[in-house]
All heavy atoms as an XYZ file, in Angstrom:
958
protein
N      18.383    -11.377    -13.773
C      19.195    -10.776    -12.743
C      18.501    -10.512    -11.489
O      17.455     -9.800    -11.597
C      19.937     -9.551    -13.352
C      20.945     -8.940    -12.260
C      21.615     -7.687    -12.857
O      21.427     -7.323    -13.984
N      22.402     -7.032    -12.004
N      18.964    -11.047    -10.422
C      18.248    -10.961     -9.110
C      18.333     -9.432     -8.638
O      19.467     -8.958     -8.746
C      18.762    -11.912     -8.099
N      17.240     -8.900     -8.261
C      17.224     -7.525     -7.771
C      16.238     -7.272     -6.744
O      15.173     -7.873     -6.766
C      17.006     -6.596     -9.018
C      17.319     -5.123     -8.748
C      17.160     -4.276     -9.994
O      16.515     -4.705    -10.975
N      17.681     -3.059     -9.964
N      16.555     -6.366     -5.827
C      15.656     -5.937     -4.827
C      15.600     -4.455     -4.787
O      16.665     -3.823     -4.879
C      16.044     -6.359     -3.359
C      15.846     -7.783     -2.970
C      16.619     -8.139     -1.687
C      14.486     -8.343     -2.978
N      14.408     -3.806     -4.770
C      14.187     -2.408     -4.877
C      13.267     -1.937     -3.697
O      12.099     -2.354     -3.723
C      13.693     -1.941     -6.209
C      13.568     -0.417     -6.232
C      14.632     -2.340     -7.380
N      13.885     -1.125     -2.829
C      12.992     -0.524     -1.741
C      12.421      0.799     -2.243
O      12.999      1.490     -3.077
C      13.911     -0.225     -0.611
C      14.557     -1.521      0.044
C      16.046     -1.503     -0.468
O      16.287     -0.989     -1.577
O      16.902     -2.183      0.246
N      11.268      1.066     -1.638
C      10.574      2.333     -1.853
C       9.784      2.759     -0.616
O       9.561      1.804      0.248
C       9.726      2.266     -3.121
O       8.638      1.316     -2.939
N       9.435      3.961     -0.573
C       8.446      4.345      0.519
C       9.167      5.226      1.608
O       8.367      5.773      2.433
N      10.431      5.368      1.493
C      11.096      6.356      2.436
C      10.678      7.725      2.180
O      10.415      8.198      1.069
N      10.674      8.494      3.302
C      10.269      9.905      3.209
C      10.632     10.630      4.493
O      11.090      9.996      5.410
C       8.759     10.020      3.033
N      10.424     12.018      4.525
C      10.536     12.888      5.681
C       9.108     12.756      6.512
O       8.133     12.946      5.811
C      10.828     14.201      5.360
C      10.761     15.302      6.374
C      11.798     14.955      7.553
C      10.956     16.672      5.848
N       9.168     12.441      7.658
C       7.947     12.233      8.474
C       8.229     12.875      9.787
O       9.301     12.828     10.366
C       7.501     10.807      8.556
C       8.536      9.885      9.250
C       6.148     10.654      9.192
N       7.175     13.396     10.527
C       7.260     13.949     11.761
C       7.214     12.810     12.819
O       6.692     11.766     12.556
C       5.961     14.821     12.062
C       6.017     16.099     11.130
C       4.966     17.059     11.604
O       3.991     16.756     12.333
N       5.148     18.378     11.278
N       7.783     13.046     14.025
C       7.782     12.122     15.071
C       6.356     11.710     15.453
O       5.420     12.564     15.386
C       8.455     12.803     16.286
C       9.319     13.850     15.637
C       8.663     14.298     14.324
N       6.188     10.365     15.665
C       4.881      9.791     15.881
C       4.177      9.473     14.560
O       3.088      8.751     14.625
N       4.721      9.701     13.388
C       4.148      9.451     12.203
C       4.313      8.015     11.742
O       4.957      7.178     12.481
N       3.868      7.717     10.488
C       3.944      6.316     10.061
C       4.415      6.368      8.566
O       4.220      7.285      7.850
C       2.594      5.657     10.056
O       2.143      5.462     11.362
N       5.031      5.264      8.164
C       5.426      5.076      6.785
C       5.278      3.520      6.482
O       5.472      2.715      7.429
C       6.884      5.441      6.550
C       7.200      6.906      6.474
C       8.834      7.053      6.323
C       6.589      7.546      5.174
N       5.095      3.254      5.258
C       5.171      1.838      4.783
C       6.223      1.707      3.755
O       6.128      2.312      2.682
C       3.749      1.382      4.165
C       3.716     -0.142      3.992
C       2.525     -0.407      3.068
N       2.205     -1.796      3.141
C       1.502     -2.529      2.124
N       1.094     -1.705      1.087
N       1.268     -3.727      2.183
N       7.262      0.909      4.053
C       8.262      0.577      3.143
C       7.968     -0.628      2.300
O       7.405     -1.609      2.820
C       9.689      0.403      3.862
C      10.060      1.599      4.784
C      11.411      1.253      5.445
C      10.021      2.873      4.139
N       8.292     -0.611      1.044
C       8.116     -1.791      0.154
C       9.428     -2.287     -0.354
O      10.392     -1.590     -0.564
C       7.226     -1.385     -1.045
O       5.877     -0.902     -0.630
N       9.430     -3.602     -0.595
C      10.599     -4.254     -1.167
C      10.114     -5.095     -2.325
O       9.410     -6.041     -2.093
C      11.287     -5.018     -0.123
S      12.636     -6.074     -0.655
N      10.467     -4.686     -3.512
C      10.114     -5.449     -4.748
C      11.184     -6.304     -5.262
O      12.296     -5.768     -5.466
C       9.641     -4.451     -5.776
N      10.946     -7.588     -5.426
C      11.989     -8.543     -5.875
C      11.720     -8.801     -7.366
O      10.570     -8.973     -7.761
C      11.893     -9.775     -5.127
N      12.747     -8.995     -8.081
C      12.710     -9.406     -9.415
C      13.923    -10.329     -9.764
O      14.947    -10.243     -9.199
C      12.681     -8.239    -10.429
O      13.873     -7.397    -10.316
N      13.622    -11.236    -10.805
C      14.692    -12.143    -11.149
C      14.810    -13.360    -10.261
O      15.669    -14.221    -10.532
N      13.970    -13.478     -9.261
C      13.958    -14.647     -8.420
C      12.701    -14.712     -7.640
O      11.982    -13.689     -7.578
C      15.191    -14.680     -7.443
C      15.160    -13.640     -6.342
C      14.803    -13.971     -5.108
C      15.552    -12.310     -6.620
C      14.808    -13.002     -4.105
C      15.530    -11.343     -5.657
C      15.189    -11.701     -4.295
N      12.336    -15.852     -7.081
C      11.152    -16.029     -6.379
C      11.298    -15.668     -4.838
O      11.907    -16.465     -4.098
C      10.582    -17.477     -6.584
O      10.424    -17.731     -7.970
C       9.242    -17.661     -5.799
N      10.772    -14.569     -4.431
C      11.138    -14.104     -3.044
C      10.523    -15.135     -1.994
O      10.970    -15.196     -0.939
C      10.487    -12.764     -2.884
C      10.834    -12.043     -1.655
C      12.310    -11.766     -1.464
C      10.061    -10.699     -1.503
N       9.458    -15.836     -2.366
C       8.816    -16.724     -1.455
C       9.727    -17.869     -0.906
O       9.484    -18.387      0.129
N      10.759    -18.175     -1.730
C      11.750    -19.223     -1.247
C      12.825    -18.633     -0.362
O      13.647    -19.384      0.176
C      12.436    -19.868     -2.472
C      11.452    -20.618     -3.319
C      11.554    -20.444     -4.717
C      10.591    -21.462     -2.728
C      10.681    -21.237     -5.531
C       9.753    -22.218     -3.591
C       9.709    -22.096     -4.933
O       8.892    -22.784     -5.710
N      12.731    -17.296     -0.088
C      13.833    -16.639      0.612
C      13.222    -16.037      1.939
O      12.085    -15.578      2.001
C      14.369    -15.467     -0.087
C      15.216    -15.949     -1.305
C      14.696    -16.515     -2.446
C      16.604    -15.772     -1.311
C      15.399    -16.951     -3.478
C      17.421    -16.191     -2.316
C      16.774    -16.826     -3.418
O      17.608    -17.168     -4.474
N      13.981    -16.077      2.970
C      13.767    -15.222      4.142
C      14.047    -13.748      3.779
O      14.913    -13.429      2.885
C      14.527    -15.581      5.371
N      13.286    -12.871      4.357
C      13.535    -11.425      4.029
C      13.847    -10.737      5.316
O      13.140    -11.005      6.375
C      12.184    -10.846      3.481
C      12.325     -9.354      3.335
C      11.811    -11.508      2.170
N      14.882     -9.969      5.294
C      15.222     -9.108      6.419
C      15.286     -7.728      6.065
O      15.343     -7.274      4.982
N      14.980     -6.873      7.103
C      15.068     -5.427      6.969
C      16.229     -4.917      7.918
O      16.232     -5.348      9.110
C      13.714     -4.702      7.422
C      12.658     -4.849      6.335
C      11.696     -5.785      6.200
C      12.541     -3.900      5.259
N      10.961     -5.475      5.069
C      11.434     -4.322      4.439
C      13.148     -2.722      4.793
C      10.931     -3.767      3.336
C      12.709     -2.101      3.687
C      11.607     -2.582      2.917
N      16.939     -4.051      7.307
C      18.126     -3.512      8.027
C      18.146     -1.969      7.957
O      17.377     -1.451      7.108
C      19.409     -4.066      7.424
C      19.573     -5.539      7.479
C      18.893     -6.286      6.628
C      20.413     -6.115      8.411
C      19.003     -7.704      6.622
C      20.439     -7.470      8.519
C      19.793     -8.299      7.587
N      18.841     -1.311      8.814
C      18.994      0.099      8.659
C      20.362      0.572      9.056
O      20.957     -0.068      9.852
C      17.849      0.815      9.513
C      18.030      0.662     11.070
C      16.870      1.277     11.696
N      16.961      1.242     13.207
C      16.018      1.565     14.059
N      14.838      2.118     13.515
N      16.210      1.514     15.322
N      20.703      1.736      8.414
C      22.007      2.259      8.802
C      21.848      3.725      8.955
O      21.411      4.550      8.109
C      23.072      2.013      7.750
C      24.416      2.450      8.119
C      25.529      1.907      7.262
O      25.180      1.470      6.080
N      26.733      1.850      7.699
N      22.064      4.214     10.290
C      21.915      5.607     10.666
C      23.255      6.334     10.353
O      24.273      5.581     10.271
C      21.562      5.806     12.106
N      23.292      7.535     10.186
C      24.575      8.334      9.931
C      25.596      7.989     11.015
O      25.335      8.181     12.134
C      24.049      9.841      9.963
C      22.577      9.747      9.618
C      22.107      8.509     10.118
N      26.743      7.586     10.529
C      27.802      7.381     11.513
C      27.756      6.155     12.242
O      28.555      5.933     13.179
N      26.731      5.193     11.869
C      26.565      4.044     12.695
C      26.721      2.800     11.732
O      26.547      2.911     10.529
C      25.193      4.019     13.335
C      25.085      5.074     14.463
C      23.927      4.833     15.380
C      23.869      5.819     16.458
N      22.663      5.677     17.315
N      26.811      1.666     12.395
C      26.881      0.376     11.551
C      25.485     -0.049     11.179
O      24.511      0.413     11.783
C      27.464     -0.706     12.475
C      28.800     -0.344     13.070
C      29.840     -1.387     12.603
O      29.520     -2.583     12.412
O      31.063     -1.043     12.510
N      25.396     -0.807     10.166
C      24.201     -1.428      9.723
C      23.546     -2.264     10.748
O      24.332     -3.063     11.383
C      24.298     -2.122      8.363
C      23.066     -2.555      7.693
C      23.282     -3.157      6.411
N      23.850     -2.084      5.481
C      23.895     -2.352      4.102
N      23.490     -3.484      3.577
N      24.479     -1.424      3.361
N      22.303     -2.108     10.995
C      21.639     -2.832     12.095
C      20.499     -3.605     11.521
O      19.642     -3.111     10.805
C      21.042     -1.837     13.067
C      20.239     -2.364     14.122
C      19.427     -1.219     15.015
O      19.307     -0.133     14.421
O      18.970     -1.571     16.057
N      20.416     -4.868     11.838
C      19.217     -5.763     11.434
C      18.071     -5.470     12.378
O      18.301     -5.435     13.622
N      16.962     -5.202     11.916
C      15.854     -4.863     12.829
C      14.650     -5.836     12.748
O      13.844     -5.922     13.776
C      15.339     -3.460     12.498
C      14.799     -3.257     11.052
C      16.401     -2.379     12.874
C      14.214     -1.992     10.793
N      14.452     -6.544     11.719
C      13.367     -7.456     11.613
C      13.633     -8.454     10.424
O      14.325     -8.224      9.457
C      12.026     -6.706     11.299
O      10.886     -7.589     11.321
N      12.984     -9.640     10.615
C      13.093    -10.658      9.501
C      11.812    -11.455      9.504
O      11.121    -11.593     10.541
C      14.304    -11.484      9.525
S      14.427    -12.480     10.975
N      11.469    -11.993      8.346
C      10.381    -13.027      8.245
C      10.870    -14.212      7.448
O      11.551    -14.061      6.401
C       9.182    -12.372      7.588
C       7.968    -13.254      7.502
C       9.525    -11.722      6.221
C       6.632    -12.597      7.144
N      10.720    -15.407      7.964
C      11.249    -16.594      7.386
C      10.498    -16.977      6.161
O       9.307    -16.535      5.923
C      11.306    -17.715      8.378
O       9.961    -18.118      8.631
N      11.080    -17.860      5.359
C      10.370    -18.433      4.205
C       9.498    -19.508      4.787
O       9.690    -19.944      5.954
C      11.376    -18.862      3.145
C      12.417    -19.761      3.674
O      12.352    -20.265      4.803
N      13.539    -19.899      2.952
N       8.633    -20.037      3.947
C       7.810    -21.318      4.517
C       6.814    -20.880      5.473
O       5.693    -20.424      5.088
N       7.146    -20.900      6.774
C       6.077    -20.685      7.761
C       5.936    -19.233      8.195
O       5.102    -18.949      9.038
C       6.466    -21.557      8.991
C       7.782    -21.233      9.616
O       8.379    -20.236      9.357
N       8.323    -22.211     10.302
N       6.726    -18.291      7.667
C       6.516    -16.938      7.980
C       6.828    -16.508      9.344
O       6.247    -15.529      9.861
N       7.720    -17.254     10.067
C       8.123    -16.753     11.378
C       8.689    -15.421     11.373
O       9.532    -15.078     10.469
C       9.078    -17.817     12.029
C       8.403    -18.776     12.987
C       9.484    -19.540     13.672
N       9.671    -20.861     13.147
C      10.345    -21.877     13.727
N      11.099    -21.648     14.707
N      10.492    -23.010     13.112
N       8.500    -14.593     12.425
C       8.865    -13.206     12.406
C       9.690    -12.961     13.708
O       9.473    -13.526     14.712
C       7.668    -12.360     12.460
C       6.920    -12.349     11.017
C       7.956    -10.891     12.737
C       5.588    -11.610     10.999
N      10.639    -12.066     13.501
C      11.481    -11.554     14.604
C      11.668    -10.016     14.456
O      11.716     -9.528     13.373
C      12.950    -12.301     14.459
C      13.932    -11.696     15.427
C      13.963    -12.056     16.789
C      14.845    -10.761     14.914
C      14.886    -11.507     17.582
C      15.728    -10.184     15.830
C      15.770    -10.609     17.139
O      16.632    -10.007     18.061
N      11.641     -9.445     15.575
C      12.017     -7.996     15.729
C      12.959     -7.761     16.871
O      13.028     -8.429     17.854
C      10.761     -7.189     16.046
C       9.548     -7.287     15.176
C       8.488     -8.129     15.555
C       9.517     -6.567     14.000
C       7.453     -8.213     14.641
C       8.415     -6.668     13.154
C       7.424     -7.523     13.429
O       6.322     -7.587     12.621
N      13.875     -6.791     16.637
C      14.716     -6.405     17.666
C      13.834     -5.571     18.591
O      12.891     -5.048     18.273
C      15.937     -5.495     17.199
C      16.885     -6.462     16.348
C      15.598     -4.259     16.443
N      14.379     -5.461     19.873
C      13.568     -4.785     20.911
C      13.287     -3.354     20.541
O      12.215     -2.839     20.959
C      14.348     -4.912     22.226
C      14.260     -6.217     22.821
O      13.495     -7.089     22.406
O      15.073     -6.455     23.713
N      14.183     -2.641     19.962
C      14.039     -1.237     19.631
C      12.841     -0.898     18.687
O      12.407      0.211     18.705
C      15.379     -0.642     19.099
O      15.689     -1.308     17.843
N      12.371     -1.955     17.979
C      11.302     -1.631     17.031
C      10.048     -2.490     17.422
O       9.027     -2.270     16.740
C      11.665     -1.841     15.515
C      12.931     -1.108     15.232
C      11.855     -3.281     15.284
N      10.119     -3.349     18.261
C       9.057     -4.301     18.620
C       7.866     -3.448     19.100
O       8.040     -2.534     19.941
C       9.475     -5.250     19.722
C       8.618     -6.460     19.811
C       9.210     -7.495     20.820
C      10.528     -8.053     20.326
N      11.181     -9.005     21.424
N       6.707     -3.854     18.532
C       5.422     -3.049     18.884
C       5.240     -1.820     18.021
O       4.100     -1.248     18.123
N       6.158     -1.420     17.339
C       6.121     -0.136     16.494
C       6.177     -0.587     14.995
O       5.535      0.079     14.158
C       7.106      0.870     16.744
C       7.071      1.310     18.234
C       8.079      2.508     18.411
N       9.528      2.130     18.105
C      10.191      2.763     17.146
N       9.676      3.705     16.492
N      11.473      2.443     17.033
N       6.999     -1.486     14.608
C       7.192     -1.873     13.193
C       6.455     -3.255     12.966
O       6.478     -4.139     13.847
C       8.675     -1.945     12.827
C       9.417     -0.729     12.847
C       8.741      0.524     13.284
C      10.715     -0.663     12.427
C       9.520      1.720     13.308
C      11.533      0.535     12.529
C      10.883      1.674     12.921
N       6.058     -3.431     11.754
C       5.388     -4.694     11.331
C       5.944     -5.132     10.008
O       5.747     -4.396      9.001
C       3.850     -4.564     11.243
O       3.400     -4.007     12.531
C       3.270     -5.903     10.948
N       6.465     -6.390      9.990
C       7.024     -6.892      8.675
C       6.013     -7.820      8.153
O       5.186     -8.477      8.876
C       8.343     -7.651      8.953
C       9.043     -8.007      7.645
C       8.117     -8.918      9.844
C      10.526     -8.582      7.861
N       5.896     -7.876      6.772
C       4.931     -8.777      6.073
C       5.506     -9.033      4.766
O       6.483     -8.412      4.305
C       3.548     -8.053      6.026
O       3.638     -6.897      5.215
N       4.849    -10.026      4.085
C       5.313    -10.408      2.826
C       4.062    -10.837      1.949
O       3.112    -11.298      2.500
C       6.296    -11.513      2.837
C       5.760    -12.865      3.331
C       7.048    -13.782      3.615
N       7.837    -13.980      2.423
C       9.018    -14.463      2.442
N       9.697    -14.707      3.582
N       9.739    -14.589      1.178
N       4.150    -10.649      0.643
C       3.127    -11.107     -0.270
C       3.896    -11.897     -1.339
O       4.348    -11.326     -2.283
C       2.382     -9.886     -0.908
C       1.267    -10.308     -1.778
O       1.235    -11.460     -2.209
O       0.375     -9.459     -1.987
N       3.980    -13.191     -1.133
C       4.714    -14.034     -2.046
C       4.105    -13.983     -3.474
O       4.826    -14.098     -4.466
C       4.783    -15.456     -1.638
C       5.582    -15.525     -0.275
O       6.425    -14.691     -0.052
N       5.360    -16.584      0.501
N       2.766    -13.891     -3.547
C       2.154    -13.894     -4.880
C       2.613    -12.620     -5.691
O       2.699    -12.663     -6.968
C       0.638    -13.897     -4.768
N       2.878    -11.522     -5.035
C       3.296    -10.286     -5.708
C       4.861    -10.177     -5.660
O       5.342     -9.205     -6.227
C       2.650     -9.128     -5.032
C       1.183     -9.117     -5.117
C       0.767     -8.858     -6.519
O       1.425     -8.184     -7.300
O      -0.326     -9.388     -6.910
N       5.537    -11.185     -5.016
C       6.989    -11.095     -4.944
C       7.499     -9.831     -4.198
O       8.423     -9.165     -4.569
C       7.703    -11.101     -6.312
C       8.763    -12.195     -6.450
O       8.708    -13.191     -5.702
N       9.791    -11.979     -7.272
N       6.780     -9.440     -3.160
C       6.990     -8.247     -2.390
C       7.106     -8.534     -0.900
O       6.633     -9.486     -0.421
C       5.776     -7.304     -2.502
C       5.522     -6.856     -3.985
S       6.649     -5.532     -4.479
C       6.308     -4.221     -3.354
N       7.797     -7.667     -0.219
C       7.917     -7.612      1.204
C       7.684     -6.157      1.677
O       7.836     -5.274      0.880
C       9.189     -8.205      1.768
N       7.258     -6.070      2.986
C       6.818     -4.744      3.447
C       7.368     -4.563      4.896
O       7.567     -5.520      5.568
C       5.334     -4.503      3.390
C       4.685     -4.728      2.094
C       4.156     -5.951      1.703
C       4.813     -3.716      1.113
C       3.652     -6.187      0.487
C       4.131     -3.876     -0.109
C       3.567     -5.192     -0.410
O       3.037     -5.348     -1.662
N       7.549     -3.346      5.259
C       7.844     -2.920      6.598
C       6.950     -1.753      6.975
O       7.251     -0.667      6.420
C       9.296     -2.693      6.897
C       9.742     -2.487      8.353
C       9.536     -3.812      9.041
C      11.167     -1.978      8.415
N       5.979     -1.912      7.806
C       5.150     -0.842      8.294
C       5.855     -0.193      9.505
O       6.156     -0.870     10.525
C       3.736     -1.365      8.693
C       2.867     -0.304      9.290
C       2.335      0.739      8.296
O       2.223      0.378      7.137
N       2.220      1.923      8.773
N       6.126      1.152      9.394
C       6.724      1.782     10.475
C       5.719      2.790     11.194
O       5.244      3.706     10.563
C       7.966      2.690     10.019
C       9.217      1.952      9.538
C       8.982      0.950      8.465
C      10.150      3.081      9.075
N       5.341      2.513     12.496
C       4.465      3.351     13.171
C       5.210      3.973     14.438
O       6.188      3.491     14.762
C       3.287      2.564     13.655
C       2.504      2.066     12.578
O       2.164      2.814     11.568
O       2.115      0.829     12.541
N       4.528      5.022     14.964
C       5.111      5.722     16.129
C       6.594      6.027     15.923
O       7.412      5.761     16.868
C       4.934      4.779     17.337
O       3.576      4.475     17.551
N       6.936      6.606     14.811
C       8.287      6.792     14.463
C       8.986      7.905     15.406
O       8.332      8.802     15.955
C       8.383      7.348     13.057
C       8.336      6.181     12.018
C       7.969      6.721     10.640
C       9.595      5.398     11.985
N      10.290      7.584     15.695
C      11.020      8.511     16.490
C      12.218      9.028     15.712
O      12.650      8.487     14.783
C      11.569      7.765     17.686
C      10.525      6.947     18.526
C      11.173      6.106     19.578
C      10.172      5.209     20.330
N      10.713      4.325     21.336
N      12.727     10.199     16.245
C      13.950     10.758     15.496
C      15.059      9.756     15.352
O      15.802      9.771     14.429
C      14.323     11.974     16.377
C      13.024     12.357     16.963
C      12.239     11.103     17.199
N      15.200      8.883     16.359
C      16.298      7.809     16.345
C      16.036      6.764     15.306
O      16.843      5.879     15.070
C      16.595      7.293     17.626
C      15.288      6.702     18.368
C      14.730      7.666     19.320
O      14.679      8.904     19.034
O      14.361      7.217     20.393
N      14.898      6.751     14.629
C      14.556      5.832     13.595
C      15.173      6.351     12.217
O      15.116      5.628     11.267
C      13.115      5.582     13.415
C      12.567      4.838     14.644
O      13.165      3.858     15.152
O      11.351      5.254     15.042
N      15.701      7.595     12.287
C      16.231      8.040     11.000
C      17.412      7.249     10.543
O      18.353      7.013     11.288
C      16.640      9.574     11.235
O      15.491     10.385     11.508
C      17.434     10.091      9.975
N      17.317      6.857      9.267
C      18.319      5.857      8.710
C      17.997      5.644      7.279
O      16.804      5.814      6.820
C      18.410      4.576      9.579
N      18.896      4.905      6.629
C      18.629      4.251      5.263
C      18.122      2.815      5.564
O      18.847      2.172      6.342
C      19.782      4.270      4.380
C      20.245      5.778      4.112
C      19.532      3.555      3.114
C      21.581      5.871      3.321
N      17.013      2.540      5.055
C      16.450      1.202      5.342
C      16.629      0.292      4.108
O      16.412      0.728      2.943
C      14.953      1.342      5.651
C      14.741      1.798      7.009
C      15.032      3.160      7.386
C      14.257      0.916      8.049
C      14.816      3.607      8.658
C      14.073      1.450      9.363
C      14.306      2.758      9.590
O      14.103      3.171     10.938
N      17.094     -0.863      4.378
C      17.478     -1.863      3.281
C      16.594     -3.145      3.534
O      16.522     -3.589      4.667
C      18.939     -2.257      3.417
C      19.948     -1.138      3.212
C      20.345     -0.470      4.337
C      20.413     -0.824      1.954
C      21.274      0.672      4.150
C      21.310      0.202      1.756
C      21.755      0.941      2.923
O      22.681      2.001      2.775
N      16.172     -3.756      2.497
C      15.591     -5.046      2.586
C      16.677     -6.052      1.983
O      17.538     -5.651      1.109
C      14.331     -5.277      1.818
S      14.302     -5.037      0.076
N      16.593     -7.270      2.394
C      17.558     -8.248      1.835
C      16.887     -9.659      1.886
O      16.009     -9.836      2.587
C      18.856     -8.258      2.753
N      17.451    -10.570      1.010
C      16.873    -11.859      0.914
C      17.866    -12.932      1.226
O      19.061    -12.785      0.752
C      16.235    -12.039     -0.527
N      17.519    -13.936      1.977
C      18.371    -15.066      2.400
C      17.824    -16.361      1.958
O      16.627    -16.653      2.429
C      18.515    -14.928      3.868
C      19.173    -16.213      4.511
O      19.794    -16.928      3.815
O      19.060    -16.361      5.725
N      18.440    -17.148      1.188
C      18.015    -18.381      0.656
C      18.340    -19.629      1.631
O      18.741    -20.694      1.169
C      18.382    -18.721     -0.749
C      19.899    -18.963     -0.868
O      20.641    -18.595      0.112
N      20.412    -19.580     -1.867
N      18.116    -19.412      2.960
C      18.340    -20.472      3.886
C      17.239    -21.543      3.750
O      16.334    -21.429      2.999
N      17.360    -22.623      4.535
C      16.439    -23.735      4.479
C      15.032    -23.291      4.743
O      14.741    -22.372      5.564
C      16.822    -24.693      5.576
C      18.316    -24.322      5.780
C      18.481    -22.867      5.502
N      14.050    -23.908      4.037
C      12.651    -23.407      4.220
C      12.138    -23.745      5.684
O      12.414    -24.820      6.260
C      11.702    -24.325      3.232
C      11.687    -23.852      1.794
S      11.074    -22.185      1.629
C       9.438    -22.497      1.122
N      11.463    -22.764      6.164
C      10.979    -22.788      7.518
C      11.881    -22.649      8.648
O      11.560    -22.591      9.794
N      13.213    -22.480      8.335
C      14.182    -22.255      9.314
C      14.012    -20.889      9.901
O      13.675    -19.963      9.221
C      15.550    -22.376      8.733
C      16.628    -22.796      9.714
C      16.740    -24.031     10.173
C      17.645    -21.807     10.116
C      17.756    -24.381     11.049
C      18.639    -22.204     10.891
C      18.672    -23.486     11.447
N      14.275    -20.688     11.284
C      14.087    -19.310     11.738
C      14.963    -18.380     11.095
O      16.142    -18.656     10.744
C      14.548    -19.456     13.300
C      14.290    -20.933     13.584
C      14.551    -21.670     12.251
N      14.381    -17.129     10.787
C      15.276    -16.152     10.110
C      16.159    -15.489     11.112
O      16.122    -15.694     12.335
C      14.340    -15.085      9.490
S      13.278    -14.244     10.525
N      17.184    -14.726     10.664
C      18.167    -14.041     11.407
C      18.354    -12.622     10.828
O      18.010    -12.374      9.663
C      19.470    -14.800     11.303
O      20.529    -14.011     11.963
C      19.975    -15.015      9.888
N      18.790    -11.781     11.732
C      19.081    -10.340     11.343
C      20.615    -10.231     11.225
O      21.056     -8.990     11.233
C      18.427     -9.350     12.259
C      16.940     -9.404     12.038
C      18.887     -9.533     13.725
N      21.241    -11.288     11.067
C      22.708    -11.196     10.778
C      22.951    -10.899      9.282
O      22.527    -11.783      8.471
C      23.414    -12.532     11.151
O      24.782    -12.480     10.672
N      23.498     -9.786      8.876
C      23.576     -9.396      7.564
C      24.508    -10.440      6.732
O      24.293    -10.548      5.484
C      24.329     -8.077      7.508
C      24.895     -7.907      8.871
C      24.110     -8.741      9.830
N      25.354    -11.192      7.373
C      26.290    -12.048      6.664
C      25.532    -13.157      5.865
O      26.077    -13.800      5.042
C      27.292    -12.668      7.577
C      28.258    -11.632      8.173
O      28.284    -10.549      7.615
O      28.847    -11.916      9.211
N      24.271    -13.525      6.394
C      23.566    -14.657      5.794
C      22.824    -14.318      4.547
O      22.233    -15.230      3.872
C      22.601    -15.243      6.830
O      21.561    -14.438      7.155
C      23.386    -15.672      8.016
N      22.711    -13.008      4.241
C      21.777    -12.572      3.227
C      22.512    -12.421      1.881
O      23.680    -12.047      1.721
C      21.234    -11.204      3.495
C      20.150    -11.431      4.593
C      20.333    -11.513      5.910
C      18.704    -11.488      4.212
C      19.368    -11.794      6.905
C      17.766    -11.738      5.132
C      18.135    -11.887      6.463
O      17.078    -12.099      7.364
N      21.815    -12.999      0.809
C      22.376    -13.094     -0.527
C      22.212    -11.882     -1.439
O      22.989    -11.511     -2.160
C      21.790    -14.304     -1.294
C      21.812    -15.590     -0.397
O      20.861    -15.939      0.275
N      22.965    -16.251     -0.471
N      21.023    -11.278     -1.297
C      20.667    -10.167     -2.180
C      20.285     -8.958     -1.328
O      19.587     -9.103     -0.301
C      19.462    -10.543     -3.062
C      19.688    -11.733     -3.952
C      18.837    -12.722     -4.006
C      20.827    -11.813     -4.801
C      19.143    -13.902     -4.792
C      21.150    -12.857     -5.629
C      20.154    -13.978     -5.562
O      20.431    -15.033     -6.397
N      20.615     -7.777     -1.780
C      20.348     -6.551     -1.099
C      19.768     -5.526     -2.028
O      20.080     -5.440     -3.140
C      21.677     -6.021     -0.513
C      22.205     -6.781      0.692
C      22.877     -7.920      0.680
C      21.924     -6.495      2.080
N      23.175     -8.429      1.860
C      22.648     -7.573      2.894
C      21.306     -5.536      2.883
C      22.555     -7.593      4.266
C      21.309     -5.579      4.145
C      21.926     -6.614      4.909
N      18.818     -4.700     -1.403
C      18.464     -3.559     -2.201
C      19.366     -2.368     -2.009
O      20.351     -2.471     -1.258
N      19.072     -1.266     -2.675
C      19.895     -0.081     -2.666
C      19.589      0.821     -1.419
O      20.392      1.748     -1.130
C      19.775      0.729     -3.976
C      18.655      1.652     -4.018
C      17.248      0.971     -4.068
O      17.135     -0.226     -4.380
N      16.181      1.772     -3.848
N      18.515      0.641     -0.811
C      18.074      1.349      0.403
C      17.097      2.517      0.114
O      17.070      3.032     -1.053
N      16.328      2.900      1.124
C      15.443      3.978      1.005
C      15.548      4.819      2.306
O      15.634      4.281      3.386
C      13.961      3.500      0.683
O      13.165      4.676      0.533
C      13.424      2.712      1.910
N      15.630      6.143      2.163
C      15.868      7.023      3.305
C      14.656      7.385      4.055
O      13.663      7.885      3.458
C      16.617      8.252      2.819
C      16.884      9.341      3.902
C      17.862      8.811      4.892
C      17.462     10.604      3.248
N      14.613      7.123      5.371
C      13.639      7.525      6.247
C      14.177      8.633      7.198
O      15.184      8.391      7.873
C      13.090      6.396      7.119
C      12.103      6.833      8.168
C      12.391      5.386      6.116
N      13.563      9.803      7.110
C      13.980     10.912      8.086
C      12.836     11.216      8.961
O      11.755     11.537      8.540
C      14.364     12.092      7.257
O      15.479     11.705      6.356
C      14.893     13.149      8.141
N      13.029     11.167     10.186
C      11.996     11.487     11.279
C      12.412     12.782     11.912
O      13.460     12.835     12.741
C      11.883     10.355     12.272
C      10.575     10.753     13.215
C      11.596      9.080     11.484
N      11.710     13.819     11.659
C      12.128     15.157     12.185
C      10.841     16.074     12.060
O      10.090     15.941     11.291
C      13.191     15.695     11.326
O      13.510     17.104     11.786
N      10.862     17.043     13.175
C       9.762     18.004     13.151
C      10.233     19.248     12.409
O       9.460     20.328     12.381
C       9.358     18.245     14.667
O      10.434     18.652     15.374
């Protein structure tokens, strides 16, 4: 059974860092693009970054560019999101998702294209 499990969420002070992990099981994550999404209280789910399968092309939305870093380890069936210089407005539940689009195709942060989703991990940025 295909499954994604996120971990690494925590309470952190503004300016702090976290590393979120996304563990895949039941399928080979390397064949999938991986996206990270977040949903803040009272807001819609927002796509923030993705990394394509094949060539590993990366995309970030402007609000996280330069602060967040997406990566993947296909050998370990894992993906990661490094969160640096965190701000209170980054507070949200963070989700990873996998999209089995064509190999090497640019990834997207449109949630409709993703096949598998994790349950989310909570990041709270507060002093």
